[in-house]
N, C-alpha and C positions, 0 to 999 in steps of 0.2 A: 443530700443536697439543699434541703430547707426551704423545698418548694411544693409542699405537702399544701392539699386543698386550695389551688390557683385553680381558677374558675377558667373556662376554654373561652369564654371574652378576653379573660387577660393572658391568656398563655403566649399571646402575639408581642407581646409588651414586657414580658418578665425578662429581668436583667441584671445583675448587681457587679459593682465593682472591688477590687482589694488590691491594692498595688498597683498594679502594672498590667493588670489582668482584667478584663472584662468577660463575665462568664452569662450566657444567656442560652435561652431554649434556642432559638432560632438566631442563623448566621445574619440575617440581612443586617443587624446590629455591629456586625463589624465596620461597615462603612462610616456609621457614625462615630465609631471610637476612634478611627484612623483621622475621621473630620476634627475633630477634637485637638488630635496629637498635633494634625497641620496646624491650626488655628493658634497652638503653642507654641509650635518651634519655628514655623514659618520658612520651612523649605522652600528652596529656588524650583521654576519651571522644569529646571533640568537636572536638578540633583537625581543621583541615582539610590534609589530606595529599594532595598532588596524585601520581597515578600516571599515569608517562607509561607507556604500554603497546602496541609494538610486536608485532603478532601478528595470523595470519589467523584465529583465534579467539578469540571471547572469556573465556575458561575462567570463567565465571562457572555451573557446574555443581555440584550437590548434593555434598560430600564425603561418604562412608561416616563422619559423626560424628553425632551424636544425641544428645536427652536422655534420662536413665535414672539413675531416682531424684533427676529434681531437678538432676544433674551432666550436662555436655556430656561425651560420652566418645566415645573410640575405637572405632566398632562393629564390629571385626575382634578387636582385642586386648583390650576391656575397661578399658582404663586412661583415665584423667582426662584431657583436653585442656584447655588455657590458653595462647589464643595467647602472651601474655605470659611465657610459659614456654618456652622452644626447648627444652628437652630432650623436653617432651613434645609437640611440633612435629615433632621429628627423631623420635620413638618413631611418630607417625602417619604421617609422610613413608615411613617403611620400612615398617611394618606396609602400605601400599596404602589406608589412608583419608581421607589428603589427597593426591591424584594430577593427571595431566595432564589440563585442562581444570575442575578444581575447585578449584585453589591460590588464586583470590581472594579466592572466597566467605567464610571466617571470618574473613579480613582487612577488607572489605568491614564485617561485622557488627560486628566489633569496633569502627571507627572509620568510623560511618555517614555523616560529613561529607566522604570521600572526591571528590576531585573526579579522575576515569577518565578520563583519555583515550587512546583504540585508534584508531592509526594502520594502516589495511589497505590493500591493494590488490583493486582487479578481481581475480575475477569475485563477490569476499566482499562488497566494498564498491563503491559508486559513490555520491558523493555524501555529504555530511555531515548524521548521523539524531543527535537529545538525547536523552537520556530521563532522567526522574527512580528514583533505585536504590531501591525498598523492601525492606528485611530482610523475608524470609517465612520459612516451614519448609513440608518437606515431608513427606509420612509416611511411613517405612522399611515398606516389604513384604519384606523377606526377612532382613536379617539381624539385626533386632529388631524387629517388626511390630510395629509400633501408635507408635513412639519418632519425634520430630520431628527431623529431619538441619534444618541452615539450608539456607536459598534466598535467591535472590535474583530480584526480579521487576521485568521495568523496564517502566516508564511513560511516553508521550510528556513530550516537553519542550521550553522554550522557550531553547534555550541554555545553556551549559555552565554550572559552578559548582560549590559542595559540595551533596554529594550527588548528584550527576549522572555521567550516564555518554554521553560522546561515543564514536561513532564517524566516521569519515570515512577519504577516501583523500587528503585535501588537506595537507600540511605547515603552510602557512599557518592552517589551520582548527585544526589538530590542536592549536599553542601559543598560538591567541589567549587572551587576557585572564585568563592562569595569576594569580592572585591570589598574595599571601604565603604563608611556610609550608613545609615541608619539601619534598623530591621526591625518588619514588623512582622508579627507571627498570625495567622487564623487557624487553629484548630476545628475544623468539623468531626464531630466523633463518629460520624460514616464512615471518616479513614478506617478505622479501625471494625466496625460491622457494619453493614449496610443492610440489613434483611431484607428491610420493607423496600425500600428505593421509592417511596412516595407509592407505591402501588398494592392496590387492593387485592390484586391477584396474585401478590408474590410467593404462596405456594406452590403457584405452576411452573414459578422462573428459575431455570436453571442455566447455566451453572450460577449458584445465588453468594455473595460474600458474606458469609454468616459463619465467622470462625466463636467459637467456644469462649468463656470469660478468661481463661490460661493464656488462650494467644492473643487473646486483645490486650492482658496487663503485658504481656512480656511485648508486644510492638509497642505498646504506650513507653515502656522502659529504652526500649529499641532507638526509641526517636529521641528521646529527652537525654538518653547518654551520648547522642551523638551532637547533639545542642551543645553540652558540656564539653568534650572532647577538641568540638571543633573551634572553644572559644565563644562559641555566638550567643549564649544566656546573658551575658553581661551585655551586651550590644540588641536586644531586643527591648525598643523603648515601646512598642503598647502591641499587647497579645489581645487575642479574642480568643474563648473559648464555646461552641455553641454546642448544643445536646442533639439538636436535630428531631424531634419528633417524629412520626412517621417513616423514619430514616432506622438510626440506633436503636436497638430495645432498649426499653426503662429500663428493665431486668437489670441491665450494666451499667448503670448510672452509677448508682453510690460508689462500687470499690473503683469503677472507671476515675472519677475525679480523685478520689482519696489518692491514685496513682499518682494522676498528674498534679496534684499538688506536692507530694514528694516531689518526683522528678523537675517540676518546677518553680521547687522554694524560693528562687532568688525572686521570680516575679511579683509574687504572693507581698513582699514584705511591704 
């Protein structure tokens, strides 16, 4: 990994870019990478964007952003937040206003015709499920009581497509019927193994998603091969890979990254 010696205070900020891939310890940095992509490519509000989301979690929580005096602001720092301005996204990420579990929400609010495809594994997901994505708000009751924070509601749908969210444990269903337009990739390594799930009582949690390294590497090959066969690798315009300390076991990092780099080699150029 090349991150030996990183202090605890620097872990949250650790990230590096190679080609179209941003590699980070925490998936919080996904929103910044996609903000930089949006600032560079300037997609329209109605642009259909496919998000390929390999993760053991949805990441659709409500960030600590809210409307204050008619302006969307970071509720921790008070600074304005604008998805198309990477500097404001960086500031909100550093403050903690946008964090793990909430980074997808501002992006989907900005681009409501996203086609989000989450690939997950049991026990979190068994089967294929589709929802309409509805942008909504929730009332903040702590940092700026009464201000409206961006939120997402999911309502049952029949099939995937623009403005919808599919969660599945089936690679074929994950990539089925993807239409034209840009593709963004997010890989949270806890998709492959989520031994800890951020829980200090993890030894007592059953069932656990804790496969051995051989199974992890097989699943990496399965996912990357499916992307290649579907002709999607060349369409991925930006990718973020997060190693998720506290979720994905550190002893699996080196071998897993090597296998990912092999499977996604075109993106690292």
